N, C-alpha and C positions, 0 to 999 in steps of 0.2 A: 401812329403812322396813318396816312390818309387812306380812306376807303376808295375803292376803284370807282364808286359811283359818284363821288364828290367832284365838283368842278375844280379844274386845276389847269395851270399853264403848261405843265409838262407831265409826262407819264412817270409815276413812281417806279423805281427799279423793282421793288418787291414789297409785298405786305402779306401778312398771314394773320388770320383771325380765328384762332382756335375756339371751338365751342366747348360747352361743358362736358359733352359726351366724348371728347377727344382725350386720349390718355395724357396725363401730365408729364412734363419733361422729367426723365430719370436723372438721379444724381450721378450715376455712373454712365459712361458713354454707351456701354453695351448691355447694361441691365435692362431686360424686358424690351430690347430693340425689336422692331417689327421686321425681322429678317425672314423673307419668304423661303419656302422649301427649295426653290431654285433661284438662280441668279435673276435679277429683275430684267435682264435682257431675254431670258428664256420665257417668253410670255405664255405660250400655249403648250399644254401637254397633250391635247387631243383636238380633233376637229369640232367636237361639241363646244369646247371653250371658245373657239373662234366664232361659232355661230351666235354666241350670246353677247358678243361685243356690241355695246350700244351705238346707235347711229347718231351722228351729230345733229343738233337742233339748229333751226334757223334763228339768226340773230335779228331781233326786232328793234334794237337800239342802235344808235350811231349809224344813220343811213349811209354815211360816206365810207364806212368800213364794211367789209363783207365777212361773214363767218366762214370758217374753213369748209370747202366743198370737196366732196369725194365723188369723182366721176366713175370710179370702178365699182362694178357690182360686187355683192358679197361673194358670189361664186368665183369671180376673178381674183378678189382679195385672198380667198382661201388657196387658190392655185398659186398665187405669188408667194404666200407664206410657205406653202409646201415646197416650192422650188428653191426658196432661200434656205430652208432647213436641209434639203437634200444637198445643196451646194456646200453648206457648212460641214455636213457629215462626210461628203466626199473629200473635202480638204483635210479633215481630221484623219481619215483613213490613209490618205496619201502621206500625211506627216508621219503616222505610225509606221508605214511601210518604209519611208525614207530612214527612220531611226534604225530599223532592223538592218538596212543595207549599208549603213554608215561605216561599219567596221571594215568592210571590204574595200571601201573607197579610199582609205588613207594608207599611205606608205611612210614609215618613219625610218630614217637612216641615221645611225649614230656612228660617227667616224666613217668607216668604209663598210659597215655592216648594217643590214636591215634588222631592226629589233623584232623580238618575238612578242606575242600578245601578253604573256603572263607578266613579264618584267620582274619576276620574283627571284632574285638572286640570293643565295644563302649567305654570301659575304655581306657584310653590313646588316646582319639580321637584327641588331639592336639599335640601328641608326634611325633617328626620327627626322633628319633633314633629307631633302631631296635635292640632288645636284647632278645635272646632266650637261655635258659639254659637247660642243661641236656636233649638233644634230640638225637634221633637216626634215621637213614635213611637206608632203604633197598630197593633193586630193584629186584623183582622176587625172593625174598628169599636171595639174596646176600647182606651182610651188607656193606654199604658204609661209614657210620658215626656211631659211637657208643658213647653214653653218653658224648657228646661234647657240647660246648657253642659257641655262636658268638654274637658279638656286632658290629653294623655298625652305626657309629655316623654321624649325619647330616652334610653335607658339606665337608666330607673327601673323598679322592680318594684312593681306595684300589686295590691292585693287588691280585688276587686269583691264587695261584700257587700250583703245585704238579705234579707228573708223570701222563702220559696218563692213562686213565681208572680208576682213583681213585674216580671220582665223582664230578669234578669241574662243568661240564656242568649241571649235575643233580641238584646240589645245586642252580645254577642260575635259572633253570626252576622252582624249588620248591618255590623260593622267588617270582618269577613272577606270579605263580599260587596261591600264598598266602597259600600254603599247609604248609609252615613254616610261622607262624603268622607274619603279617606285620600290623602296625597301620592303621586304616581305612582311615586316611586323607593323607596317602602317596600314590601317584600314581607311579606305577612301569612300566617301559618299558624295555622289553628284545628284543634285535635285534637278531632274530633267523631265519626268513624265508624271502625270497625275496617277493616283492610286486607282486600281481596278475597283469599280463599284460592286459590292456584294451585300449580303445580309448582316455583316458585322457592323457594329457601331463605329463611329469615328474614333471614339476613345479606345476601343478594342484594337483597331487597326494601328493606332499610334503605339500602343504598348507592345503589340506583336512585333514591332520593328526591332526590339531587343531580343535576338534569337536565343542568347544564353538564358535570359530570364524565362522565356517560354519553355525551354528545355528543362530548366530547373524545376519549374512548376509541374511539368508533366512527370518528372521523376518523383517528386514529393507525393503527388497524387497516386502514382503507382505503388509506392511503399505503404502509404496509408490504406490503400485498398486491401492490402494483405490482412490487416487487422479486421477489416469489415467482413472478410471471408472466413473469419474465425481463426486465422492463423496467429501464432504468437511471434512477436519480433524476436529474432536471435540477436546476439551481440553485434554481428556484422551489419545486419539491417539497421539496427539502432545507431551504429556509428555512421553509416551512410546517410541516414536521415539527419543526424546532427550536423554532419559536414555540409549537407545541402542547405540546411537552415543558416549555417554560418556564411556560406557563400551568398545566399539570398540577401542576407543583411549587408554584406560588403557591397554588392552591386545595386543596392537600393530597391530591392523588390517590394518591400513593404510600403514604400512611398511612391511606387511607380505610377499608379493611377492618379494620385494627387499631382505629381509633376507633369504628367501628360495632359491633365485637365487644365493646369495653369498655362501651358503652352498653347493649347487650343483656344482658351479664353483670350489670350493675347492676340491671336490671329483672327478673332472675331466670332468664335463659336460660343454662344451662350449654352447654359447647361442642357437645355432640351435638345439643342442641335448636336451636342456631343454624344448623345445616346441614340441618334437617328442612324439608320442603315446608310452606308456610304453610297449605295446605288441610288439613293434619293437626291444626291447632290449633283449640281452641274459640274462641268469640267473645271471651272475656276475654283470652286470650293474644294474639289478633290485635289487640285494642285496645292491648296493650303494644307490639306491633310498630309500630302507628300512632304511638304516643308516641315510640318510639325514632327513627322517621323524622324527626319534628319536631325533636327534639334534635340529630339528626345534621346537618340542613341549616342550623341556626342562623339562622332568619329574623330580619329586622330587628324585627318585631313578632310575638311568640309569644303565642297566646291558649290558655289551658288551662282547660277547663270540667270541674271535679271530676276532676282527673288521678289522684287516689289511689283512686278507686272500684274499679278493677280490679287493685289492687296488694295484696300482703301487707305486713305491717308493715316488714319489712326493706327491701323495694323502695321503700316510701314514704319511709323514712329516707334511702335512697340518693338518691332524687330530690330530697329536701329539700336534701341536701348539694350535689348537682350544680347545682341552680338558684341556690344562694347565690353561685356563681361565674359566673352567667350575665351576659354583658356587654351584650347587647342589651335592648330593651324587652320587658317581660313583664307580662301581665295574667292574674290567676288568679281563678277562681271556685272556692271550696272551703268545705266545712263544717267543715274541720279547723283549729281556731284555732291549735294548736301549729305546724302547717304554715305558716300565714299569718304568725304571729309571727316565725318564724325567717327567712322569705324576704323579706317585703314591707316596704318603707319608707314606703309611702303606702297609704291605704285610700280607695276610692271607694264611698260609701254610696248605694244607691238607696232613697230614702225619700220617700214621698208624691209620686211621679212626678217627683222631682228627683234629680240627681246632685250629691252634696256631697263635697268632697275634705277628707280629714283627714291631717295629717302624722303620721308615726309608724306603728308596727306595730298589730296588732289590739287589743292591750291598751290602748295609748294612745288608739286610736279610741274604745273603750268609755268611757274616762274623759272624753274631750272631748265625746262624744255626750251623755252624761248631764249634763254641765255645760251644754251648749247647750239640752238639753231643759228643764232647770229654768228657765233664763233666759227661753226662749220662753213657757213656760207661766206664768211669773210676770208677764211683760208682758201676756199674753192675759187673765189673771185681773184684773189692774189695770184694763185697758181695759174689760173686760166690766162691772166694778162701776161705773166712771164713766159708761158708756153707759146702764146701767140707771137710775142716779140722775138723769141728764139727761132720760131718757125719762119717768120718773115725774113729774118737775117740768115737763115739757113745754117745756123750755128749749133751743131750737135752738142758741143761742150757746154754752151749756155743752157741748152735744154736739160742736160743731165744735172747741171747745177740747180736749175729750177725745181727738179724733182727731189733733189737732196734737201734743198732749203725748206720745202713744204713738209718733209718728214721731221726736220728739226723743229719747225713751228708747231707741228701736231704734238710732238713729245713735250714741248713747253706747255701747251694748253692742257695736256693730260696731267702734268705735274701740278697745274693750278686748279684741277678739278673741273675744267670747263669742257673737256672732251672725254669720252669713255676710254678706259684703258684698252678695251678690246675693239676700239673703233677701227673700221675698215680703212680709215684715212692713213693708218700706219703702214698698210700693205698695198692699197689700191689707189688709183688716181682719184683725187678728191672730187666730189660732185655735190651740188647744192641739194639740201633737203627740200623735197617737194612739199608744198603746203597743201593740206586738204581743206578746201573751203566750199561752202554751200550757201546759197542765198534763196530763201523763200520769199514769195511776193504774192499778195492778194490785191488786185487792182481796186482803186477807190470806186465805190459804187455810186450810181446816180442817186441824188438826194430824193427822199420821199417824205411826205408829210407825216409827222408823228401823230399817233403811235404806230410803230411798225408791226408789232406783235404783242398781244395782250391775253393773259389768262384772267378771267373774272370769276371769282368764287367757284373755282373748279374743284370737283370731287372726282376721284377715280379709284376703281377697284377692279380686279380681275374677276371674271365669272367663276363661281364655285370656289372662291378663295376667301376665307374669312380672316386670314392672317396678314393681309396686306391691304392698305388703303392710304390714299392721299386725300386730305380734307382741307377745305377753305383756302385754296391756293389762289393768291392774287399776285401775278407777276407780269412784268412788262419789259420789252426790249426796244430801245431807240437807237438811232445813229450815235455811236460813241459809247454805248453801254459796254462795260467790262465786268463780267460776273463769273465767279467760280462757284460751282455746286460741290459741297462737301457733305460727308456723312458716311455711315458704315455701308459696306456692300449689301445690297438687297433692300436698303431702306427706301429706294425709289429714285435715285439720281438719274439713272438712264430712263426710267419711266417719265420723269419730268421733262427730260430732253425730247422724248418722243411725243409728249403732249404738245410741246412748243413746235416741233417739226410737223405735226399733223399726222404722224404715224400711228398714234393712239387717239381714240375719241373719248372725251370725258364722260363719266357716268352722269354727271350733271354740271351745270355751269356753262360758261361761254368761252370760246377761243376766237378772238378777232385778229385779223391781219389785213395789212394794206393790200389792195388788189394786185399791185405790181411787184410785190415782195418776192425776192429770190433768196432761198435759204441754202447755204452750203453746209452739208451734214457729214461729219466724219465719225465713224464708229469702228472699233477694232474688228467687228464682224464684216464690215464693208470690204476689207482686204480679201476675205475668203469668198466674196461674191463677185469678184472680177471675172470677166470672161477669160478663162484660163487658156483656151487654145489660141486666142488672139495675141498679137504683139502689142506692146504699149502704144505704138504709133497708130496702128489700125484701130485699136480700142478707142482712143481719144478722138480720132477723126470721125469715127462712127457717131460718137456722142456729141461732138462739137464740130460740125461741118462748116461753120461760118468763119473759118480762119481767113485772115487777110494776107496779102502778099503774093508774089509770083509762085512760091512753092509752099503749099499748105503743110506738106510733110516736114519741111525745114522749120516752119514756124512751130510745129508741135515738138520737134526735136529740141529746139532752143528752149522751150518751156520745160521740158523734161530735164534738160541739162541744168537749168537754174535750180530745180528742186533736188539736184544731186544724183540723178540717175545717169550713170556713165553711158556714153554713146553706143558702146558695143552691146548694151542691153536694150536698146530701143527697138530692135527688130528680131528679138527672140520671143518665143511664147511666154506669156505671163506666168504660166505654171512653173517655169524654170527659175523665176526670180525669188530672191529671199524675201522674208517678211518685211524687212526694212525697205527693199526696193519696190515691193508691191505698194507699200504705204505712200511712197513718193508718187506713184502713178495716181493714186486716189487724190492726194493733195494737188497734183497738177490739174486733175479734172475739176476739182472744186474751184481752183483759181480761174480756170477757163470759163466757168459758169457765171463769173462776175457777181457773186452774191452780195446782198445787203447785210445779211446776218450769218455768222459762223457759229454752228453748234457742234462742239468737239467733245467726243467721248473717249478718254484715254488716248490722246493723240501721240504721246511720246513712247508708247510701248515698243515700237519697232525702230526707233530713231537713236542715232548716236548723239553724243553731247553737242558736237558742232551743229548738227541738224536741229536739236532742241533749241539752242541759242538762236539759230536762224529763224525758227518758227516763232520764238518769243519776239524777236525784232519785227517780224512781219505782222504779228498780231498788234504790236504797239503802233505800227505805222498805219494799220488798217483803220479807215474812218467809219466803217460800219459798226454793227454790234457784235460782241463776242461773248459767248457763254461756254464755259468749258468744265468738264469733269476730268480730274486727274489726281493721281497719287503723288505727282512730282511737285513737291512743295516749292522748289526753286522756280518752276514755270509759273506757278500761281503768283509768287512774289514778284516776278518780272512783269507779268501782264497786269495784275490787279494791284498796282503800286500807287495809284492816285486815290488819296483818302476821300476826295469829294465825288469822283465819278465811278469808283470801283465798289463792288458789292461782294460779300461772301454770303451765299445762300446755304443754310444748314437744313438738310433733309433728314428728319429724325422723328421717330414715333408718329408717323403719319402726317406730319405737318412740314411746312416749308417756312423758315423764318430767316430774316436778315440778321446776321451777327452784328452786334453793336460795337464794331471796332475794326481794326485792320486784320489782314490775314496773319501777320506775325503774332498779333495778340491772340488770335484763335489757336495758332499752332502752339504757343506757350501754354495756353489753357489745357490743351490735349496732353502735352508733355507732363504737366503737373498731375493730371489725372493718372497717367501711366505710372509715374513714380510713386504716387500715393497708393495705388493698387499693388505695386511691387513690394512696398513696405509692409503691407498688411499680412 
């Protein structure tokens, strides 16, 4: 691959020149990976670290390009970092408080009665299926589900899908809290919060999730201590000890640490990390530990709400493989359709306050849903025409016949399987299914002379950190660049994005950019840094006051609407918006800045599937440069689908290398590694 110093007609997308002192590529993806103690977004642990950040050097080459300049003083930089960290901490505390208040916010009515919290009825004590009929759910007076039913059969894997804000997470919580009745013998585990950091190791915390195992070990130690004190076992104590050993063998106590270690390794924890205190991990890593605990205890009903949000691509693929072999009941909320396609055999669709079951994976659901939508809309249009004709004629008999004919037509479609048996069309006036649609758009930027942005022989390391380094990085972005950055969490993907954005300064090397370059930067932390007391309209008008047209507010509202934020949310404080709604405000702001380059770090975490498809379409239409970090393999496949113009940048073991092939080939290579490790 060309050196950055060699003459050329165009900028190379990426090159990496590892020196002899750089660690060689490991055979296994996670063996000896340079995973830092904290997530690579958590740059500084103290103000001293910030003081030691190197200052950018002036570029003496390429006079037509300028090196990155930083007008802020070190003091102001430290203030900004502190303000951002305080905002993130405040958002986290607000989230924890909201979780505590959630139980009081929901009302569940089953038939004509309000359910109790425990949901544990002694009847059906041995039943492992969950079946609830004719129930409704509201949250602070807002109806989420109305007169609907759900059946969750034991041993099946379900995907729970629907647009953002319709109540999917609420339904999962209500099942976990047993506010929706769950048979008494079914143990339910919802992965919702990260584990509390303390002095216990990650491995200890995972094993401790099995409460029976912990209690058995304590009882064994108690009996063994009797002999240490000089007492002699009596027959009863000996029998108790033998029974404890038998039970320990049955529940797998002797292989518990090995099983927990295997799960942690699959989620990205190398051996050294498994033995570290949980308090030393960032929130995203503690979420992985929480997920590992759930997988380790193997509950009868496992509820996973966006489980891949805190995972890198490899860990997501490992989880996908692991859940395919899951024997108990599983319900997953996920925006990753490849993940659902691989794991789930049934889809529960939350649509217009109803839960509708579709047999098959997500692709099959989409096909069946579109078929049902067409049939319902056809019936609705036919009935509407007949009613209008009868109304114009003033013929009540004809109107009654129209209502009778529509019910006959609905029953016919039910028998053909094209309409649900419990469809409200059988009892109510038919109405069209409303389509949920969203369209993202990033305006085409003004053309700039190449190269737009360039890293030349860049080295980077954090002050006082010997376990993390990026070396010999040569990367460039031009108009039309489409690149995906992949690699394990903590390897430096976000650090590389921040070097490109100018938020980090290289330890050595050069960063060059075009003087008029505008960069649109999305990070999952940006959502937490919005001005929470402002409304979306006020926030965007403050940042982008150059709006055209007779009404600047209307122009902003139109842009928010295109990015899928409902109009009733345009004038409420941002703090009251959901994570997905806040992300739409951020995307709208990026679009309004008219960037030449988009740098996106996990842009799908708060988006539903329709929005992810809209984002992929917008990125494909965008004529500027795109670099993204995401665990969503489908988004990468959609955006980086051109073998000539697309690149896969692998950040691993301190280097950045271009993968010699397509993303699908890279993904298959990872899947082969995962299967090989599982077979060992």
